N, C-alpha and C positions, 0 to 999 in steps of 0.2 A: 504493499499502499504506500501511495506518495501523495503528500501535501502540495503543492504548487502554490504561491502568491503570486500573481502579477499587478501590477501595477492600476489597470484598469480595465473598462470590458471589452476592451478592444485589442489588447494586448496576451487576453485572456482567451478571446476566439479566437487570434491568430497560432496560440502554443496549441490550444484543441485542436483545429485544423490541420497544424501539422501532424500533430499522432497522428491522427485519423489518415492524413494522404499516406505517412509510412506503413497504415495497417493496410491498405488497401495495393498499395506498391508492393508490400508483400502477399499479400493473399488478395486477390479481385475479387475472387468469388465467396466473397466473405458473405456470413449470415449475421446482420447485422439490424439493432432497432434504434432508430430516433425520435427522443421527447421532440414534441409537437409546440412545448410552451415559445414565451420572446425568449429568453436568458438564451438556447443554443441556436436560433435563427442565425445570427452573426457568423456564427460558428462555420452553418451551413453556407455560407453566402462565400466565403473565404477558401471553404471548398471547393466552390463551384470555380473559383477564378483558379485556382492550378488545375482542375481540367480543362479549362479554356484554351491554358497555353499547349495543352496536349501532354502534360507531366504524370496524370494517372487515366486510371478508367475506373468510371462509378458506375458502369451499367450493369456489370458482370456480378455484381452481387445479389444477394435475396432482402429485401426489407422486411420485416416484418413489426405491423401499427404496434406502437408500445402500450397505447388508450385508446381509450375514444368515450363520448358521450352516449350514453345509450337515448335513442330515441332521434336523432343527426345525421345525417349522409352527407356523400361528397360533394352537394351543391350548397349543403348549411355553409354559411360563413361562420367560422369560430368551431367548426369540426376539427379533429383533429387532421382528417385525411386529405379537408381542404385547406387546412395550413399547409400540410406538408405536400401537397401537390403543386401549390402557389410560392412554396419556398424551397422548397427542395425539387421533389421528384420530376416536375415537368421541366425545370431548367435544364437539369443535369439529365435529360434526355432519358430516363430508367422506364424500361418497357413497361406495360402493364402488369405481365407474366409475373414480372422482378418485383411484385409489390404485395403482399400477404397483410390484409389490414380488417379489423375486426368489423361488421357492417350493423353500425345502430341503427338501420332502417329493417333490419328484421324483426318480424313479428312475432317469434319465438327468440331471445336472447341467450334463453339455456342454452339450446343447439347451436348456437351462432357460438358460444364460449368455450361449450365442447368441441367445435370444427377448430377453433384456434387452440386448442387443448393438444390436442392431433397435430395442428402444424407444429408444433413447439416439439413436442418427440419426437417429429421427423425432423426438424431442423433444427437441433438445439443452436444457440446463439453463440456468435463467438466474440461480438463487442455489444456493449451497448452506451449509449451517450443519453445521460438522464439530468435534467434541470432538478429543483427544490424548491416542492411549494414552502410558503411561512409559518405551514405549520408542520413541516417537514417530511413530508409526502414525496416520494418518488414515482413518476406513474399516477395510478390513481390508489395507489400502498398507503392507505391512510392509518394515522396512528389509532392503536387502539384494536385495529380490525383486523385482526390475522390472516389470512386468507391462506387456502389450501391448493395444489394442482400446480401446476406452471400459470395457467388462465382461470383468470375470475371476475365473476359480477360484483361490484361494492356497493354500496349504499354511501352517497359524498359528504363529508362532511360539510356543515353549516359555513364553516372560513373555506372551503375549495367551492361552493358554492356562489360564496358572496364574488372572491376573486374572479369566478367564470364570466360574473357579468357583465365585466368589462368585454366581454367576446362578442358578445349576443344581442348586442344597441336595445338594452334594456326588456330586451323578450327574456320571458321566463328560464331561469338555467336548470337545464337536468339535473336531477336528485340518484340519478342510479347511474355508474360509470364502467367500463369492463377496462379491465388491466394484463396485462403481463407481471405476474407475481414475484415478489423477492426472492422467492426460490427459484426459478427461473434464471432471472437475471445474476442470482448468484453464480451459475453455471458458468455463466458467460466468460472465456479469457480475461478478455478485457473490459472495463467500465470505468466510461468517465462520467463525473458527476460535478457540474458546473453551478456554482454560484455567484451572483454578481450583485453589487447594489447596497446600500445602506439597509435597506429594508429587508435585506436577509443575515442584518447581521446577528442576530440574536440565535438562529435557525446555526448559520456558521460557529457560534458561541456555544452551542450545544453540540456539534457534531465534536469541538475541540475537548470538551468534556465529556464524548464519549457515552451519551442519553442513549439509552438502550429503548426508550420510548418512543425515539423519532427514527424513523424507517428509513432514514439516507442513513443512519449511524450502522446498518446493513452490512456495509461494505468496509468497514473498516478491519475486517481480519480477512478483508481479499485479497493475496499476494498481488491479483492484475487491476485492484483499482486505483484510479486518479481520481485525488478531489482538488480540485481548479476553481480556487476566486479569485477575486480583483481585493484590493487592499482596502475599497470602501465597505464590502461583504466583512473582511477577515479584523480589521483593527478598529477599536473606538477612537473617534475624535478627541 
């Protein structure tokens, strides 16, 4: 496990993108999961710049969706798949068959979660990029909500619902999520966890304190984990 602190969000994004580029160069057919939150999107933009120079291929990997709001689909602004399509998959030219994601519009969410469970059984993760919620969640693995299996439905905390409102222009926020579980994420060879900004300072302090109640602390004993922070998140002014 590593902890790296960079000066600012831009430097964090570049550092993460460099790590990702190295992983793709070493194994272009990685099985990966990328968080769709605000924090890692700048990292993906940096990665796209490397692709545009011809330095690496991103379209041979298999991308498995980290999480999704149940009830939302690819045409819904703010859904995880819509965010990833706009911010990474489409600009990177990722073929549709190389993306496997939970379909939040399926009438039977339990059956859809079982499908994703099977996918992860057949395609275990090589690499995961995770953001950190202000309550310490990763994906939709919420505090005090232990999940079994590799993929699960989960009731979303009030904190997650409140933060999620910014994605939906005042519309009601879904109360149920679907996520790759901590169990499956911990099987990945490499896990990059990114937190930036002063609003994440309390959570980063909790990571330094190794708080067992925070899902983000599940990777502190993972030999391939990289916790990546900017100074605003890591230090109190």
